[in-house]
C-alpha positions as CSV (number, residue, x, y, z in Angstrom):
1,M,101.5,66.7,93.0
2,A,103.6,63.1,93.4
3,S,104.4,62.2,97.2
4,E,108.0,62.6,96.1
5,D,107.5,66.7,95.1
6,I,106.0,67.2,99.0
7,P,109.1,67.6,100.5
8,A,110.3,70.2,97.9
9,Q,107.6,72.0,98.8
10,L,107.9,71.7,102.4
11,R,111.8,72.9,101.7
12,A,110.0,75.9,99.8
13,L,107.7,77.0,102.3
14,G,110.3,76.7,105.2
15,R,112.5,79.1,103.4
16,T,109.8,81.4,102.7
17,F,108.9,81.4,106.8
18,E,112.7,82.1,107.9
19,S,112.6,84.9,105.7
20,I,108.7,86.3,107.3
21,K,111.0,85.2,110.5
22,Q,114.2,87.3,109.7
23,V,112.3,90.6,108.9
24,S,109.2,90.3,111.6
25,D,112.0,89.3,114.3
26,P,109.9,87.6,116.8
27,E,112.5,89.1,119.7
28,A,111.5,92.3,119.0
29,I,108.2,91.6,118.9
30,G,108.8,90.3,122.3
31,A,110.6,93.0,123.8
32,R,107.3,95.3,122.5
33,I,105.1,93.3,124.0
34,A,106.8,93.2,127.2
35,R,106.6,97.3,127.0
36,L,103.2,97.6,125.9
37,S,102.5,95.1,128.5
38,A,104.1,97.0,131.4
39,E,102.7,100.5,130.0
40,V,99.0,99.0,129.9
41,A,99.9,98.1,133.5
42,E,100.1,101.6,134.6
43,P,97.6,103.1,136.8
44,G,95.8,106.1,135.7
45,L,96.5,104.9,131.6
46,W,92.2,104.8,131.2
47,D,92.5,108.7,132.1
48,Q,93.2,109.5,128.7
49,P,90.7,106.9,126.6
50,D,92.3,107.6,123.2
51,K,95.9,106.8,124.3
52,A,94.7,103.8,126.5
53,Q,92.9,102.6,123.4
54,K,96.2,103.0,121.4
55,K,98.4,101.1,123.5
56,T,95.9,98.3,123.8
57,A,95.3,97.9,120.3
58,R,99.2,98.1,119.5
59,L,99.9,95.2,122.4
60,S,97.1,93.2,121.0
61,H,98.4,93.3,117.5
62,A,101.6,92.4,118.8
63,Q,100.7,89.6,120.4
64,G,98.5,88.5,117.2
65,E,101.8,88.8,115.3
66,L,103.8,86.6,117.8
67,E,101.0,84.1,117.8
68,K,101.2,83.7,114.3
69,L,104.8,83.6,114.1
70,E,104.8,80.6,116.4
71,A,101.7,79.1,115.4
72,M,103.0,79.2,111.8
73,G,106.2,77.1,113.0
74,A,104.6,74.3,114.7
75,R,102.4,74.1,111.7
76,L,105.0,73.4,109.1
77,D,106.8,70.6,111.4
78,D,103.5,68.9,112.1
79,L,103.3,68.9,108.1
80,G,106.7,67.1,107.6
81,V,105.8,65.2,110.8
82,L,103.0,64.1,109.2
83,F,104.7,63.9,105.6
84,E,106.9,61.0,107.0
85,M,104.2,59.5,108.6
86,A,101.7,58.9,105.8
87,E,104.4,57.9,103.2
88,E,106.3,55.5,105.8
89,A,102.9,53.7,106.0
90,G,101.7,54.1,102.6
91,D,98.6,56.2,103.6
92,A,97.1,57.7,100.4
93,E,94.3,59.3,102.1
94,A,97.0,61.2,104.7
95,L,98.7,62.0,101.9
96,A,95.9,63.7,100.1
97,E,95.4,65.6,103.6
98,V,99.4,66.8,103.5
99,R,98.5,68.2,100.0
100,L,95.5,70.6,101.4
101,E,97.2,71.3,103.9
102,L,100.4,72.5,101.8
103,A,98.1,74.7,100.0
104,A,96.6,75.8,103.3
105,A,100.2,76.9,104.3
106,R,101.3,78.7,101.3
107,A,98.0,80.8,101.4
108,S,98.3,82.0,105.2
109,L,102.3,82.5,104.2
110,A,101.0,84.4,101.7
111,D,99.3,86.2,103.9
112,M,102.3,86.7,106.3
113,E,104.3,87.9,103.8
114,I,102.0,91.2,103.1
115,R,102.7,92.2,106.8
116,T,106.7,92.5,105.8
117,L,105.9,94.8,103.0
118,L,104.5,97.0,105.1
119,N,107.9,98.9,106.3
120,G,107.6,102.1,105.0
121,E,107.9,105.4,107.5
122,Y,103.9,105.9,108.4
123,D,102.3,102.4,107.5
124,E,102.2,101.0,111.5
125,R,100.0,104.1,112.0
126,F,96.0,104.3,112.3
127,A,94.3,105.7,109.2
128,V,92.2,108.7,108.9
129,V,90.2,108.3,105.4
130,T,88.3,110.8,103.6
131,I,85.9,110.0,100.6
132,R,84.2,112.7,98.8
133,S,82.2,112.7,95.7
134,G,83.7,114.0,92.3
135,A,82.3,114.3,88.8
136,G,79.0,113.0,88.5
137,G,76.6,114.8,90.1
138,V,73.9,112.5,92.5
139,D,75.4,109.7,90.7
140,A,79.1,110.7,92.5
141,A,77.4,111.1,95.7
142,D,75.8,107.7,95.7
143,F,79.0,106.3,94.8
144,A,80.7,107.9,97.8
145,E,78.0,106.7,100.4
146,M,78.5,102.9,98.4
147,L,82.4,103.3,99.0
148,A,82.0,104.8,102.4
149,R,79.9,101.8,103.2
150,M,82.5,99.6,101.4
151,Y,85.5,100.4,103.7
152,L,83.3,100.4,107.0
153,R,82.4,97.1,106.0
154,W,86.0,96.0,105.7
155,A,86.6,97.6,108.8
156,E,84.3,95.4,110.6
157,R,85.1,92.7,108.9
158,H,88.5,92.8,110.6
159,A,87.2,93.8,113.9
160,F,89.2,97.0,113.2
161,P,87.6,100.2,115.4
162,V,86.1,102.7,113.6
163,K,85.3,106.5,114.2
164,V,83.3,108.6,112.5
165,L,84.9,112.0,112.3
166,N,82.7,114.6,110.0
167,T,79.6,113.7,107.3
168,S,78.4,115.9,105.1
169,Y,75.7,114.6,103.1
170,A,74.5,115.8,99.4
171,E,71.7,117.4,99.1
172,E,69.1,114.5,96.9
173,A,71.2,111.3,97.8
174,G,74.2,110.1,98.9
175,L,77.3,111.9,100.5
176,K,79.1,115.0,100.0
177,S,82.3,113.4,102.3
178,L,82.6,111.4,105.0
179,T,86.3,111.3,107.0
180,F,86.7,108.3,109.5
181,E,89.1,107.0,111.7
182,V,90.4,103.5,111.3
183,S,92.1,102.6,115.2
184,A,94.3,99.6,114.0
185,P,97.7,99.0,113.9
186,Y,99.2,99.2,110.1
187,A,95.5,100.7,109.1
188,Y,97.4,103.1,107.2
189,G,99.8,101.1,105.6
190,N,96.8,98.7,104.4
191,L,94.5,101.4,103.2
192,S,97.1,104.0,102.2
193,V,96.9,101.7,98.3
194,E,93.5,102.6,98.1
195,G,93.9,106.7,97.6
196,G,93.0,108.1,94.3
197,T,89.9,107.9,92.1
198,H,87.5,105.4,92.0
199,R,85.5,105.4,88.8
200,L,81.7,103.9,88.5
201,V,79.9,103.2,85.5
202,R,76.4,101.7,85.7
203,I,72.6,102.7,84.6
204,S,71.8,105.4,87.1
205,P,68.8,105.0,89.4
206,F,68.7,108.8,89.4
207,D,68.4,108.6,85.4
208,N,64.2,108.2,84.7
209,Q,65.7,107.1,81.4
210,G,67.7,104.7,82.3
211,R,70.7,105.2,81.0
212,R,74.3,104.3,81.5
213,H,76.5,107.0,83.7
214,T,79.8,107.3,84.7
215,S,80.8,109.0,88.4
216,F,83.5,109.9,90.4
217,A,84.9,109.8,93.9
218,A,88.3,110.5,95.3
219,V,89.8,108.6,98.5
220,E,92.2,110.2,100.6
221,V,94.1,108.3,103.3
222,I,96.5,109.5,105.6
223,P,98.3,108.6,109.0
224,L,97.1,109.3,112.5
225,I,98.8,112.5,114.0
226,E,101.0,111.0,117.2
227,D,102.6,112.7,119.9
228,T,105.9,112.1,118.6
229,D,105.7,113.7,115.4
230,H,106.2,117.1,116.7
231,I,103.6,119.2,113.9
232,D,103.5,122.3,115.5
233,I,100.7,125.2,114.0
234,P,101.3,128.8,115.0
235,E,97.7,130.2,115.7
236,S,98.3,133.1,113.6
237,D,97.7,130.1,111.1
238,I,94.7,128.5,111.8
239,K,91.0,130.0,111.1
240,V,88.4,128.4,113.1
241,D,84.7,128.7,112.3
242,V,82.0,127.0,113.9
243,F,78.3,126.5,113.0
244,R,75.8,124.0,113.4
245,S,76.0,120.6,112.7
246,S,73.9,119.2,109.9
247,G,72.0,115.8,108.8
248,P,70.8,112.9,110.7
249,G,72.1,112.7,114.3
250,G,71.2,112.7,118.3
251,Q,69.3,115.4,120.0
252,S,72.3,117.5,120.3
253,V,72.4,117.9,116.4
254,N,71.1,121.1,115.3
255,T,70.5,122.9,118.3
256,T,74.0,124.2,119.3
257,D,77.1,125.4,117.2
258,S,78.9,122.6,118.0
259,A,80.2,121.8,114.6
260,V,84.3,123.3,113.8
261,R,85.8,124.0,110.5
262,M,89.4,125.2,110.6
263,T,91.6,126.7,107.7
264,H,95.2,126.4,107.6
265,L,95.7,129.7,106.1
266,P,99.0,129.2,104.3
267,T,97.9,126.0,102.7
268,G,94.3,126.3,102.5
269,I,93.8,123.4,103.6
270,V,90.5,122.7,105.5
271,V,89.1,120.4,108.0
272,S,85.7,120.3,108.9
273,M,84.0,118.0,112.5
274,Q,80.9,117.8,113.4
275,D,80.3,114.6,114.6
276,E,81.3,115.1,118.4
277,K,78.8,116.0,120.9
278,S,81.1,119.3,121.9
279,Q,82.6,122.0,120.5
280,L,85.5,121.5,121.9
281,Q,85.8,117.9,121.1
282,N,85.3,118.7,117.4
283,R,87.9,121.2,117.7
284,A,90.6,118.7,118.8
285,A,89.5,116.1,116.0
286,A,90.0,118.9,113.5
287,Y,93.8,120.3,115.1
288,R,94.5,116.4,115.1
289,V,93.8,115.6,111.3
290,L,95.2,119.0,110.1
291,Q,98.0,117.8,111.8
292,S,97.9,114.7,110.3
293,R,97.9,116.3,106.8
294,L,100.1,118.9,107.2
295,L,102.6,115.6,107.7
296,V,101.6,114.0,104.6
297,L,102.3,117.4,102.9
298,R,105.4,117.4,104.0
299,R,106.3,114.1,103.4
300,A,105.3,115.1,99.8
301,E,107.5,117.9,99.4
302,E,110.6,116.2,100.7
303,A,109.8,113.4,98.3
304,A,109.2,115.9,95.1
305,K,112.2,117.7,96.5
306,K,114.6,114.4,96.2
307,K,112.9,113.6,92.8
308,E,113.8,116.9,91.5
309,L,117.2,116.4,92.8
310,A,117.9,113.4,91.1
311,G,116.5,114.8,88.0
312,V,113.6,111.9,87.6
313,I,110.0,112.8,87.4
314,K,107.5,109.7,87.0
315,A,103.7,109.4,87.3
316,S,102.4,107.3,90.0
317,W,99.1,107.0,91.1
318,G,96.4,107.8,88.0
319,D,93.4,110.1,87.7
320,Q,91.4,106.4,87.5
321,M,92.8,103.8,90.0
322,R,90.2,101.3,89.9
323,S,87.1,100.8,88.0
324,Y,83.4,99.6,89.2
325,V,81.5,98.6,86.1
326,L,77.7,97.6,86.8
327,H,76.9,97.4,83.4
328,P,76.9,96.0,80.7
329,Y,78.9,93.7,82.4
330,Q,80.4,92.7,86.3
331,M,83.8,93.5,86.8
332,V,85.7,95.6,89.7
333,K,89.4,96.1,87.9
334,D,92.4,98.0,89.4
335,L,94.0,99.5,86.5
336,R,97.5,99.7,88.1
337,T,97.9,96.0,89.4
338,D,95.5,94.3,87.1
339,H,93.9,92.7,89.6
340,E,90.0,92.1,89.0
341,V,86.7,90.6,90.6
342,G,83.5,89.7,89.2
343,N,81.6,89.5,92.0
344,T,80.8,93.4,92.7
345,A,78.4,92.5,95.5
346,A,81.0,91.0,97.8
347,V,83.4,94.2,96.5
348,F,81.2,97.0,97.7
349,D,80.4,94.4,100.9
350,G,83.8,95.1,102.2
351,D,85.5,92.3,100.6
352,I,88.1,94.3,99.2
353,D,91.5,92.0,100.8
354,G,92.6,91.3,97.1
355,F,92.9,94.4,95.7
356,I,94.5,96.1,99.3
357,D,97.3,93.0,98.7
358,A,97.6,93.5,95.3
359,G,98.2,97.3,95.7
360,I,100.7,96.7,98.2
361,R,103.0,94.3,96.2
362,W,102.4,96.9,93.3
363,R,103.5,99.8,95.6
364,R,107.1,97.5,96.7
365,R,107.8,97.0,92.5
366,Q,107.6,100.4,92.2
367,E,109.5,101.6,94.7
368,R,112.6,98.8,93.8
369,A,112.1,99.9,90.2
370,G,112.5,103.7,91.0
371,A,115.6,102.7,93.7
372,A,117.2,100.7,90.8
373,G,116.2,103.4,88.3
């Protein structure tokens, strides 16, 4: 990049930043911080730990958002000053530093821009993620466990609190299903693009003949229900069964009927919870997840009705949204966005931000295309 191109690059970055600021609205963030700060300072907040955790997480996230915007503004201002000084002095080394900083600032702005795309009705919510093994027998159960670890490691990388709500172990190896909650603002907006069917191709470690196997696992992501959602479920619509927890655990596991299976009779939706210590806690957790699933169902029915009225029926998420190939080559590829990575070990260790960002951009393009059509 010639030095004469740098001012144009700076102007382009400035326009992008102004666009991000306009969507993010620093004044609104400041007002939200003031409101949340007052609520967090209220006496007795931690009498309800779950509610307190949500408020403090939202406050921390809002403060982080504002700090990022302010830091980026200062960074671009400093970059402009640094360029002027370097050019005036004819300092080639300083100009090289400016070019490096330009590339870094561009990458940071791209990350900030992703946040502006998370403006859906429930994008700001915490997320409840369920991973289920599909076709493929023991390989599918093992794949479900691999995916579970991948998402838990992703949350750990971002320091997002995670709470496992239910674990169902497969007989030979792996998981039948795992449900966990990610307690971070915009967790749903980010993880919602991960929902769908995932496919694994590899030499099966469970096949003594060393043959290649294909297995599947399903990922479901729903927004966590909030008090303001008003999803009332008549008691007559719910069937509750209690049973003993299974699988590895502490002293309370397998000793009491603490696990809960809640069935919503009108829809057939079933929610099982066993990872809390008491039946009462499991019942409350199951009811909350059931409310969340009914909320998603209601939203899907409303969207389907709108499409029907508009006379437009489009395929959305395919049966296989992502493939993880470990043999005969190594590649993870998203079939919707074409984003692909050759380092499969890193992906399974939670390095999936590239897939999430590409998915969010893909979703926005789909929404724009739908609106235009």
